[in-house]
C-alpha positions as CSV (number, residue, x, y, z in Angstrom):
1,M,17.5,7.3,-21.2
2,E,16.6,8.2,-17.6
3,Y,14.4,11.1,-18.7
4,T,12.6,8.7,-21.1
5,I,12.0,6.1,-18.3
6,I,10.4,8.7,-16.0
7,F,8.4,10.9,-18.4
8,L,7.0,8.4,-20.9
9,P,4.4,7.1,-18.3
10,L,3.5,10.8,-17.6
11,A,3.1,11.5,-21.3
12,G,0.9,8.4,-21.6
13,A,-1.2,9.5,-18.7
14,I,-1.8,13.0,-20.2
15,I,-2.6,11.6,-23.7
16,S,-5.0,9.0,-22.4
17,G,-6.5,11.2,-19.7
18,F,-7.1,14.4,-21.7
19,F,-7.3,13.1,-25.3
20,G,-8.7,9.6,-24.8
21,K,-12.1,10.5,-26.1
22,Y,-10.5,11.9,-29.3
23,I,-8.1,9.1,-30.1
24,G,-10.4,6.3,-29.0
25,E,-10.3,3.6,-26.3
26,R,-8.0,1.2,-28.3
27,N,-5.4,3.9,-29.0
28,S,-5.4,4.9,-25.4
29,E,-4.7,1.4,-24.3
30,V,-2.0,1.0,-26.9
31,V,-0.3,4.3,-26.2
32,T,-0.1,3.9,-22.4
33,S,0.9,0.2,-22.6
34,L,3.6,1.0,-25.2
35,F,5.0,3.9,-23.3
36,V,5.3,2.0,-20.0
37,S,6.7,-1.1,-21.8
38,V,9.5,1.1,-23.3
39,S,10.2,2.4,-19.8
40,A,10.4,-1.2,-18.6
41,I,12.9,-2.2,-21.4
42,L,15.1,0.9,-20.7
43,S,14.9,0.1,-16.9
44,I,16.4,-3.3,-17.6
45,V,19.2,-1.6,-19.6
46,I,19.8,0.7,-16.6
47,F,19.9,-2.3,-14.3
48,Y,22.4,-4.0,-16.6
49,N,24.6,-1.0,-16.7
50,V,24.5,-0.7,-12.9
51,T,25.3,-4.3,-12.4
52,V,27.8,-5.0,-15.0
53,L,29.3,-1.6,-15.9
54,D,29.2,-0.1,-12.4
55,Y,27.0,2.8,-13.6
56,S,25.6,5.5,-11.3
57,N,24.3,9.0,-12.0
58,N,22.4,11.9,-10.6
59,L,20.7,14.0,-13.3
60,V,19.3,17.3,-12.1
61,I,16.1,18.1,-14.0
62,S,15.7,21.6,-12.5
63,S,16.1,23.5,-9.2
64,W,13.0,23.3,-7.1
65,I,13.5,25.3,-3.9
66,S,16.4,27.5,-3.0
67,S,15.8,29.4,0.2
68,G,18.5,30.0,2.8
69,S,20.1,26.6,3.6
70,L,17.3,24.7,1.9
71,N,18.3,23.7,-1.6
72,V,16.2,21.0,-3.2
73,N,16.3,19.8,-6.9
74,W,14.1,17.8,-9.1
75,S,16.5,15.0,-10.0
76,I,16.9,11.4,-11.2
77,S,19.3,9.5,-8.9
78,I,20.5,6.2,-10.3
79,D,22.2,3.6,-8.0
80,A,21.8,-0.1,-7.3
81,L,18.7,0.5,-5.0
82,S,16.9,2.8,-7.4
83,A,17.8,0.5,-10.4
84,V,16.2,-2.5,-8.7
85,M,13.0,-0.5,-8.0
86,L,12.9,0.9,-11.5
87,V,12.8,-2.7,-12.9
88,V,10.2,-3.8,-10.4
89,V,7.9,-0.8,-10.9
90,T,8.1,-0.6,-14.7
91,M,7.9,-4.3,-15.4
92,I,4.9,-4.9,-13.2
93,S,3.2,-1.8,-14.5
94,A,3.8,-2.7,-18.1
95,L,2.3,-6.2,-17.6
96,V,-0.6,-4.8,-15.7
97,H,-1.3,-2.3,-18.5
98,I,-1.3,-5.1,-21.1
99,Y,-3.5,-7.3,-18.8
100,S,-6.0,-4.5,-18.3
101,I,-6.7,-4.4,-22.1
102,G,-8.5,-7.7,-21.6
103,Y,-9.7,-7.4,-18.1
104,M,-11.3,-4.0,-18.6
105,S,-12.6,-4.7,-22.1
106,H,-16.3,-4.1,-21.1
107,D,-15.7,-1.0,-19.0
108,P,-16.9,2.3,-20.6
109,H,-14.1,4.4,-19.0
110,K,-11.0,2.6,-20.2
111,P,-9.0,5.7,-21.2
112,R,-9.4,7.2,-17.7
113,F,-8.4,3.9,-16.1
114,M,-5.2,3.6,-18.2
115,S,-4.4,7.2,-17.5
116,Y,-4.6,6.6,-13.8
117,L,-2.3,3.5,-14.1
118,S,0.3,5.5,-16.0
119,L,0.1,8.5,-13.6
120,F,0.6,6.1,-10.7
121,T,3.7,4.7,-12.4
122,F,5.1,8.2,-13.0
123,A,4.6,9.1,-9.3
124,M,6.2,5.9,-8.1
125,L,9.2,6.4,-10.4
126,T,9.7,10.0,-9.0
127,L,9.7,8.4,-5.6
128,V,12.3,5.8,-6.1
129,T,14.7,8.0,-8.1
130,S,14.7,11.0,-5.8
131,D,17.9,12.2,-4.1
132,N,16.1,14.2,-1.4
133,F,13.3,13.7,1.1
134,L,11.1,16.4,-0.4
135,Q,10.9,14.8,-3.9
136,L,10.4,11.5,-2.1
137,F,7.4,13.0,-0.3
138,F,6.0,14.3,-3.6
139,G,6.1,10.8,-5.1
140,W,4.8,9.4,-1.8
141,E,1.7,11.6,-1.9
142,G,1.4,11.1,-5.6
143,V,1.0,7.4,-5.4
144,G,-1.4,7.9,-2.5
145,L,-3.6,10.1,-4.6
146,C,-3.5,7.7,-7.6
147,S,-4.3,4.9,-5.2
148,Y,-7.4,6.9,-4.1
149,F,-8.4,7.3,-7.8
150,L,-7.9,3.7,-8.6
151,I,-9.5,2.1,-5.6
152,G,-12.6,4.2,-6.1
153,F,-12.5,3.9,-9.9
154,W,-16.0,2.3,-9.9
155,F,-17.3,5.3,-7.9
156,K,-20.9,4.3,-8.4
157,K,-20.3,1.5,-5.9
158,E,-20.7,2.8,-2.3
159,S,-18.2,0.2,-1.1
160,A,-15.6,1.3,-3.6
161,N,-16.0,4.9,-2.4
162,A,-15.8,3.9,1.2
163,A,-12.6,1.8,0.6
164,A,-11.0,4.7,-1.3
165,I,-11.7,7.2,1.5
166,K,-10.5,4.6,4.1
167,A,-7.2,4.1,2.3
168,F,-6.7,7.9,1.9
169,V,-7.5,8.6,5.6
170,V,-5.4,5.8,7.1
171,N,-2.5,6.7,4.9
172,R,-2.8,10.3,6.1
173,V,-2.2,9.1,9.7
174,G,1.1,7.5,8.6
175,D,2.0,10.4,6.4
176,L,1.7,12.8,9.4
177,G,4.5,10.9,11.1
178,F,6.5,10.9,7.9
179,A,6.1,14.6,7.4
180,L,7.1,15.2,11.0
181,G,10.2,13.1,10.4
182,I,11.1,15.2,7.3
183,F,10.6,18.4,9.3
184,L,12.9,17.0,12.0
185,V,15.5,16.0,9.5
186,F,15.7,19.6,8.2
187,Y,15.6,21.0,11.8
188,L,18.6,18.8,12.7
189,F,20.7,18.9,9.6
190,G,19.6,22.0,7.7
191,T,19.2,20.0,4.5
192,L,16.9,17.4,2.9
193,N,19.4,15.9,0.4
194,Y,20.2,12.3,1.2
195,N,23.9,12.4,0.9
196,E,24.3,15.5,3.0
197,V,22.0,14.2,5.7
198,F,23.7,10.8,5.8
199,Q,27.1,12.4,6.2
200,L,26.0,14.5,9.2
201,I,24.4,11.6,11.1
202,P,27.5,10.7,13.2
203,E,27.7,14.3,14.5
204,T,24.1,14.1,15.9
205,L,24.3,10.8,17.7
206,E,24.2,12.3,21.2
207,K,21.7,15.0,20.6
208,E,18.4,14.7,22.6
209,L,15.0,16.3,22.1
210,I,11.8,16.7,24.0
211,F,8.9,15.2,22.0
212,L,5.4,15.1,23.6
213,G,7.0,15.7,27.0
214,I,9.5,12.8,26.6
215,H,13.3,13.1,26.4
216,I,14.3,11.0,23.4
217,N,17.5,10.7,21.3
218,A,17.1,12.7,18.1
219,I,18.2,9.9,15.7
220,N,15.8,7.4,17.4
221,L,12.9,9.9,16.9
222,V,13.7,10.6,13.3
223,C,13.8,6.8,12.6
224,I,10.5,6.1,14.4
225,L,8.7,9.0,12.7
226,L,9.9,8.0,9.3
227,F,8.9,4.4,10.0
228,I,5.4,5.5,11.0
229,G,5.0,6.8,7.4
230,A,6.3,3.4,6.1
231,M,3.7,1.6,8.3
232,G,0.9,3.4,6.7
233,K,2.0,3.0,3.1
234,S,3.1,-0.6,3.6
235,A,0.1,-1.6,5.6
236,Q,1.8,-2.8,8.8
237,I,-0.2,-3.7,11.9
238,F,-2.4,-1.0,13.3
239,L,-2.3,0.9,10.0
240,H,-3.0,-2.2,7.8
241,T,-6.8,-2.0,7.7
242,W,-7.0,-0.1,4.4
243,L,-5.3,-2.7,2.3
244,P,-7.9,-5.6,2.3
245,D,-10.7,-3.1,1.7
246,A,-8.7,-1.7,-1.3
247,M,-9.7,-4.9,-3.1
248,E,-12.9,-3.0,-4.1
249,G,-10.8,-1.6,-7.0
250,P,-10.4,-3.4,-10.3
251,T,-8.0,-6.4,-10.0
252,P,-5.2,-4.9,-12.1
253,V,-5.1,-2.1,-9.5
254,S,-4.6,-4.7,-6.7
255,A,-1.7,-6.3,-8.6
256,L,0.0,-3.0,-9.4
257,I,-0.5,-0.9,-6.3
258,H,-1.2,-3.4,-3.5
259,A,1.2,-6.2,-4.4
260,A,4.3,-5.0,-6.1
261,T,4.8,-1.3,-6.1
262,M,3.1,1.2,-3.8
263,V,3.0,-1.0,-0.7
264,T,6.7,-1.6,-1.1
265,A,7.5,2.1,-0.8
266,G,7.7,1.8,3.0
267,V,10.3,-0.9,2.7
268,F,12.2,1.1,0.1
269,L,12.2,4.1,2.5
270,V,13.7,2.2,5.4
271,V,16.4,0.6,3.2
272,R,17.2,4.0,1.6
273,C,17.6,5.5,5.1
274,S,19.8,2.6,6.3
275,P,22.6,5.1,7.0
276,I,20.2,6.6,9.6
277,Y,18.7,3.3,10.9
278,E,22.0,1.7,11.5
279,Y,22.6,4.1,14.3
280,S,19.3,3.4,16.0
281,E,19.0,0.1,17.8
282,L,15.7,1.2,19.3
283,A,14.1,1.8,15.9
284,L,15.4,-1.4,14.4
285,N,14.0,-3.5,17.3
286,F,10.7,-1.6,16.9
287,I,10.6,-2.4,13.2
288,T,11.4,-6.0,13.9
289,I,8.5,-6.3,16.4
290,I,6.0,-4.6,14.1
291,G,7.2,-6.6,11.1
292,M,6.9,-10.0,12.8
293,S,3.6,-9.1,14.4
294,T,2.2,-8.1,11.1
295,A,3.4,-11.3,9.4
296,L,1.8,-13.5,12.0
297,I,-1.5,-11.6,12.7
298,T,-2.4,-11.1,9.0
299,A,-1.5,-14.7,8.2
300,T,-4.0,-15.9,10.8
301,I,-6.7,-13.7,9.4
302,A,-6.0,-15.0,5.8
303,L,-6.7,-18.6,7.1
304,V,-10.5,-18.0,7.2
305,Q,-11.3,-15.3,4.7
306,N,-13.5,-16.2,1.7
307,D,-12.9,-13.4,-0.7
308,I,-10.2,-14.6,-3.1
309,K,-8.6,-11.1,-3.4
310,K,-8.7,-10.4,0.3
311,I,-6.9,-13.7,1.1
312,I,-4.1,-12.5,-1.2
313,A,-4.2,-9.0,0.2
314,Y,-3.6,-10.3,3.8
315,S,-0.9,-12.4,2.3
316,T,0.7,-9.2,1.0
317,C,0.5,-7.6,4.5
318,S,2.2,-10.7,5.9
319,Q,5.0,-10.8,3.3
320,L,5.6,-7.1,3.9
321,G,6.0,-8.0,7.5
322,Y,8.8,-10.4,6.5
323,M,10.5,-7.6,4.6
324,F,10.3,-5.2,7.6
325,F,11.7,-7.6,10.1
326,A,14.5,-8.3,7.7
327,T,15.4,-4.6,7.8
328,G,14.9,-4.6,11.6
329,V,17.7,-7.2,11.9
330,G,19.9,-5.2,9.6
331,A,19.5,-7.4,6.6
332,Y,18.5,-4.6,4.2
333,N,19.7,-6.4,1.1
334,V,17.7,-9.5,2.0
335,A,14.6,-7.3,2.4
336,M,15.2,-5.9,-1.1
337,F,15.7,-9.4,-2.4
338,H,12.4,-10.5,-1.0
339,L,10.7,-7.3,-2.3
340,F,12.1,-8.2,-5.8
341,T,10.9,-11.8,-5.9
342,H,7.7,-11.0,-4.1
343,A,6.8,-8.6,-6.9
344,F,6.6,-11.4,-9.4
345,F,4.7,-14.1,-7.6
346,K,2.3,-11.8,-5.8
347,A,1.4,-9.9,-9.0
348,L,1.0,-13.3,-10.6
349,L,-1.4,-14.4,-7.9
350,F,-3.4,-11.2,-8.1
351,L,-3.7,-11.2,-11.9
352,G,-4.5,-14.9,-11.7
353,S,-7.3,-14.2,-9.3
354,G,-8.5,-11.6,-11.7
355,S,-8.6,-14.3,-14.4
356,V,-10.7,-16.5,-12.1
357,I,-13.0,-13.5,-11.3
358,H,-13.3,-12.7,-15.0
359,S,-14.4,-16.3,-15.8
360,F,-16.8,-16.4,-12.9
361,K,-18.5,-13.1,-14.0
362,N,-17.2,-11.1,-11.1
363,E,-17.7,-13.7,-8.4
364,Q,-15.0,-13.4,-5.7
365,D,-16.2,-15.8,-3.0
366,I,-14.1,-19.0,-3.2
367,R,-17.1,-20.9,-1.6
368,Q,-18.9,-20.3,-4.9
369,M,-16.2,-21.8,-7.0
370,G,-14.5,-25.2,-7.2
371,G,-14.0,-28.0,-9.8
372,V,-12.9,-25.8,-12.7
373,W,-9.2,-26.6,-13.1
374,K,-10.0,-28.4,-16.4
375,K,-12.0,-25.4,-17.6
376,L,-9.3,-22.9,-16.7
377,P,-6.1,-24.9,-17.2
378,Y,-3.7,-22.0,-17.9
379,T,-4.9,-20.0,-15.0
380,W,-4.8,-23.0,-12.7
381,I,-1.2,-24.0,-13.5
382,L,0.0,-20.4,-13.4
383,M,-1.6,-19.8,-10.0
384,I,-0.1,-23.0,-8.7
385,I,3.3,-21.7,-9.7
386,G,2.6,-18.4,-7.9
387,T,1.4,-20.3,-4.8
388,L,4.6,-22.5,-4.8
389,A,6.8,-19.4,-5.0
390,L,4.8,-17.6,-2.3
391,T,5.0,-20.5,0.2
392,G,8.7,-21.0,-0.3
393,F,8.6,-24.3,-2.1
394,P,12.2,-25.5,-2.7
395,F,14.1,-23.8,-5.6
396,L,11.4,-21.3,-6.5
397,S,11.9,-17.6,-5.9
398,G,10.2,-17.4,-2.5
399,F,12.4,-20.3,-1.2
400,Y,15.6,-18.3,-1.6
401,S,14.3,-14.9,-0.3
402,K,12.0,-15.9,2.5
403,D,14.3,-18.5,3.9
404,A,17.2,-16.0,3.8
405,I,15.2,-13.6,5.9
406,I,14.5,-16.3,8.6
407,E,18.2,-17.3,8.5
408,F,19.6,-13.8,8.9
409,A,17.1,-13.1,11.7
410,Y,18.4,-16.1,13.5
411,L,22.0,-15.2,12.9
412,R,21.4,-11.8,14.3
413,G,22.0,-13.5,17.6
414,N,19.7,-11.4,19.9
415,T,16.4,-12.1,21.5
416,T,14.4,-10.1,18.9
417,G,16.1,-12.0,16.1
418,Y,15.4,-15.4,17.6
419,Y,11.7,-14.5,18.1
420,A,11.5,-13.1,14.5
421,A,13.0,-16.3,13.1
422,G,10.6,-18.5,15.1
423,I,7.5,-16.5,14.1
424,G,8.8,-16.4,10.5
425,I,8.9,-20.2,10.4
426,F,5.4,-20.6,11.9
427,T,4.0,-17.9,9.6
428,A,5.5,-19.7,6.6
429,F,3.5,-22.8,7.6
430,L,0.3,-20.7,7.9
431,T,1.0,-19.1,4.6
432,S,1.2,-22.4,2.9
433,I,-2.1,-23.6,4.5
434,Y,-4.2,-20.6,3.4
435,S,-2.5,-20.4,0.0
436,W,-3.4,-24.1,-0.8
437,R,-6.8,-23.6,0.7
438,L,-7.4,-20.9,-1.9
439,I,-6.2,-23.2,-4.7
440,F,-8.2,-26.2,-3.6
441,K,-11.4,-24.4,-3.0
442,T,-11.1,-22.4,-6.2
443,F,-10.1,-25.1,-8.7
444,H,-10.8,-28.5,-7.1
445,G,-13.6,-30.4,-5.4
446,K,-17.3,-29.8,-6.2
447,Y,-18.5,-27.0,-8.5
448,N,-20.5,-24.8,-6.1
449,N,-21.7,-21.9,-8.2
450,Q,-25.5,-21.8,-8.6
451,K,-25.7,-18.8,-10.9
452,L,-23.4,-20.0,-13.7
453,K,-23.4,-23.3,-15.5
454,K,-20.0,-25.1,-15.4
455,D,-20.1,-25.5,-19.1
456,S,-20.2,-21.7,-19.6
457,M,-16.8,-21.4,-17.9
458,H,-13.9,-20.5,-20.3
459,E,-10.3,-19.5,-20.1
460,S,-9.3,-15.8,-20.2
461,P,-8.1,-14.3,-23.5
462,M,-4.4,-14.4,-24.4
463,V,-3.9,-10.7,-23.6
464,M,-4.5,-11.6,-20.0
465,I,-2.7,-15.0,-20.0
466,L,0.6,-13.7,-21.5
467,P,1.4,-11.3,-18.6
468,L,0.8,-14.2,-16.3
469,V,3.2,-16.4,-18.2
470,I,5.9,-13.7,-18.0
471,L,5.3,-13.3,-14.2
472,A,5.4,-17.0,-13.7
473,I,8.9,-17.1,-15.3
474,G,10.0,-14.4,-12.9
475,A,8.4,-16.3,-10.0
476,I,10.3,-19.5,-10.9
477,S,13.7,-18.0,-11.8
478,S,14.2,-14.7,-10.0
479,G,15.4,-16.2,-6.7
480,Y,17.9,-18.5,-8.2
481,L,19.3,-16.0,-10.8
482,F,19.7,-13.0,-8.4
483,K,20.4,-14.6,-5.0
484,E,24.2,-14.3,-5.3
485,L,24.0,-10.7,-6.7
486,F,21.6,-9.5,-4.0
487,I,22.6,-11.4,-0.9
488,G,25.9,-13.1,-1.7
489,H,28.5,-12.6,1.0
490,E,30.9,-10.7,-1.3
491,S,29.1,-9.9,-4.5
492,S,26.2,-8.2,-2.7
493,Y,28.5,-5.6,-1.1
494,S,30.0,-4.8,-4.5
495,F,26.6,-4.5,-6.0
496,W,24.8,-2.4,-3.4
497,K,27.8,-0.2,-2.6
498,N,26.8,3.1,-1.0
499,S,23.0,2.6,-1.6
500,I,22.8,0.5,1.5
501,K,24.9,1.1,4.6
502,F,26.1,-1.6,7.0
503,L,27.9,-0.4,10.1
504,E,28.9,-4.0,10.7
505,P,29.1,-6.8,8.0
506,L,26.2,-9.3,8.2
507,N,26.9,-12.5,9.9
508,T,28.3,-15.0,7.4
509,N,28.1,-18.0,9.7
510,H,26.3,-21.0,8.3
511,P,22.9,-21.4,9.9
512,P,22.0,-24.6,11.7
513,T,20.8,-27.5,9.5
514,W,17.5,-27.8,11.4
515,L,16.8,-24.2,10.7
516,M,17.4,-24.6,7.0
517,L,15.3,-27.7,6.8
518,S,12.4,-26.7,9.0
519,T,10.7,-24.2,6.7
520,P,10.9,-26.4,3.5
521,I,9.6,-29.5,5.5
522,L,6.7,-27.5,6.9
523,V,5.9,-26.0,3.4
524,I,5.9,-29.4,1.7
525,S,4.0,-31.2,4.4
526,S,1.3,-28.5,4.4
527,I,0.2,-29.5,0.8
528,P,-1.3,-32.9,1.8
529,I,-2.6,-31.4,5.1
530,A,-4.5,-28.7,3.2
531,Y,-5.8,-31.2,0.6
532,Y,-7.1,-33.5,3.3
533,L,-8.8,-30.7,5.2
534,F,-10.3,-28.8,2.3
535,I,-11.0,-31.5,-0.2
536,K,-10.8,-35.1,1.2
537,N,-12.4,-34.8,4.6
538,K,-14.1,-31.5,5.2
539,T,-16.0,-32.8,8.2
540,I,-12.8,-32.5,10.4
541,L,-12.6,-28.8,9.5
542,E,-16.3,-28.3,10.1
543,E,-16.0,-29.9,13.5
544,L,-12.9,-27.9,14.3
545,I,-14.7,-24.7,13.5
546,K,-17.8,-25.8,15.5
547,N,-15.7,-26.5,18.6
548,N,-13.8,-23.2,18.3
549,K,-16.5,-20.8,17.2
550,P,-15.2,-17.8,19.2
551,L,-11.7,-18.1,17.7
552,Y,-13.1,-18.6,14.2
553,K,-15.3,-15.5,14.5
554,F,-12.4,-13.6,15.9
555,L,-10.3,-14.4,12.9
556,L,-13.1,-14.0,10.4
557,N,-13.7,-10.5,11.8
558,K,-10.0,-9.7,11.3
559,W,-9.2,-9.4,15.0
560,Y,-11.9,-6.8,15.3
561,F,-9.5,-4.0,14.3
562,D,-12.2,-2.2,12.2
563,E,-14.8,-2.5,14.9
564,L,-12.3,-1.2,17.5
565,Y,-11.3,1.8,15.4
566,N,-14.9,2.5,14.6
567,L,-15.7,2.6,18.3
568,I,-12.6,4.6,19.4
569,F,-12.1,7.0,16.5
570,V,-15.1,7.0,14.1
571,K,-18.0,7.1,16.5
572,F,-16.1,9.4,18.9
573,S,-15.3,11.9,16.2
574,K,-18.8,11.7,14.9
575,N,-20.3,12.4,18.3
576,I,-17.9,15.3,18.8
577,G,-18.9,16.7,15.4
578,L,-22.6,16.3,16.2
579,F,-22.2,18.0,19.5
580,F,-20.5,21.0,18.0
581,W,-23.0,21.1,15.2
582,K,-26.2,20.8,17.2
583,K,-25.2,22.5,20.5
584,I,-22.6,25.1,19.4
585,D,-23.3,25.9,15.8
586,V,-27.1,25.6,15.7
587,G,-27.9,26.1,19.4
588,I,-25.7,29.1,20.1
589,I,-24.1,30.7,17.0
590,D,-27.1,30.4,14.7
591,R,-29.6,31.0,17.4
592,F,-28.1,34.2,18.6
593,G,-26.4,35.1,15.4
594,P,-27.9,35.1,11.9
595,D,-31.1,33.2,12.9
596,G,-31.6,35.4,16.0
597,I,-31.2,38.7,14.1
598,S,-33.3,37.5,11.2
599,G,-36.0,36.3,13.6
600,L,-36.0,39.6,15.5
601,I,-36.4,41.6,12.2
602,K,-39.1,39.3,11.1
603,N,-41.1,39.8,14.4
604,L,-40.7,43.6,14.1
605,S,-41.8,43.4,10.6
606,I,-44.9,41.5,11.5
607,R,-45.8,44.0,14.2
608,A,-45.1,46.9,11.8
609,V,-47.4,45.5,9.3
610,K,-50.3,46.0,11.7
611,F,-50.0,49.7,11.3
612,Q,-50.8,49.4,7.6
613,S,-54.6,49.3,8.2
614,G,-55.6,52.0,5.6
615,L,-57.3,54.2,8.3
616,I,-56.3,57.9,8.2
617,Y,-56.6,58.5,11.9
618,Q,-54.2,55.6,12.7
619,Y,-51.6,57.0,10.3
620,A,-52.1,60.5,11.9
621,F,-51.6,59.1,15.3
622,V,-48.3,57.3,14.4
623,M,-47.0,60.5,12.7
624,L,-47.8,62.6,15.8
625,L,-46.2,59.9,18.0
626,G,-43.1,60.0,15.9
627,F,-43.0,63.7,15.9
628,A,-43.3,63.8,19.7
629,I,-40.4,61.4,20.1
630,L,-38.3,63.4,17.7
631,L,-39.1,66.7,19.5
632,T,-38.3,65.2,22.9
633,L,-34.9,64.0,21.6
634,L,-34.1,67.5,20.2
635,I,-35.1,69.3,23.5
636,F,-33.0,67.0,25.7
637,K,-30.0,66.8,23.5
């Protein structure tokens, strides 16, 4: 069963990618969608077996590397953590495959697109089922490569190519730290297998290293380097700039890669390495600070963005920040719970936005929408469900997982935990404001599109609506159904077992009533506030923007991260390159090397040509001169 789950998407990718033009577009779509759907069904069976029958396994596919103390296998490791990720990856991927049949119906390269989706799914599955760091890194780079392919799928668009390159380059920065972390793990422990490394951790607690001239504890350094890799993949602050630009890819790509699967790989990495992170208070505090900073900063940016997909993209960064500061306060199971619920409502919002874009003929600016809720009733109600779940509206999935993160951060009892809880509550309010701004400006108010007539608007086909319905069911029920299993005081420990390590049990005290009520009250009150600002009385908002123009521009330009990086890194690197090209390569190497020699020979040739005059006495003179020189050399030899 495990082999089928992993290799069916790969088989679908090969069939669609190499034989798509022979079997036809429709068959390519059916084959890839069917194969991934079978993987999703079998993943649910695995999850049931792990949950109910206490199933776990480690299937060795083959030996990969055996050299000295380094022994690495290709394997499929099944435990509670990998079972949860299998369900998330395959379910979202299957729904995205089916949705893509409708969304990409007019694209001439559908087999290639479906092949990329399936290949990505295979890479992600190898990542989450690995039992060693090297296979993890293979899957890690595999999803990065597929992300590059999918973001730049419409490669004739210059912006799509630029976004793909940006995603690839920014991720390489994080991956450098990740690779250094893996090298350090092998240097310290002589192995890359999870179980062996985790068992040796207590023996290395006091070991210190010199890194970049700084004395640092070895475990702290390993944890920080691994987390830098997670920062890049999961778009945390400073390495987050690639994710909003990645919206240049087709919308199904945004839902699959940048909402539910690839960007959660960093969270998965930290949780998988919890037996290491539990011994590093420094790394946990660092993760908490980065997570809560990302949650807040990206939420403020989302407040003023106008691209429907970029608003949801910044929301993804913010929610990933929640997951990370949950891991930072030691609540790894709560982070996984939010990862699980987030997959449903965020994929629902992305695919819902795709339905809106499809109806508006590829228009993505919410200022060019409005007043279409009656024209797109299914999309409207489904996106409202996703929004309610995202904002943490009572009794929907986000309510259980996001509030749990805030509560556990507060119960951590240290300064960092209190700050994280406070920022988490404020960010929840901002999340609700920008989420309802998107709904109201997209579906309500005045119809603003000048290019399309309102009467021409129509709902998306059922092949696109059906995946939204399934995701909506998950967004409504996943929190309530799985809360006790994932984060219950007793049941969660029996479920996660050794896949997550807690040095000390999580605080089971009851959080203060004011803390439990604050987030729901803010979330509910934000709905009428957003309606009043964005529909009922827009003049207040316009006046607010007018009086705070610098702040508005600051947020609209995304805190000027791109401009800052362009100034510090891009322009600097370009100037260095131009200097070496113009001054060193052309000015010195070419001038005195190939160009200089060829120029010298050319000048000699031009002068030699002058002797070819056709006059016999000149030829005789040259011959005599040459003979005289030769005779002189022979005499004085």
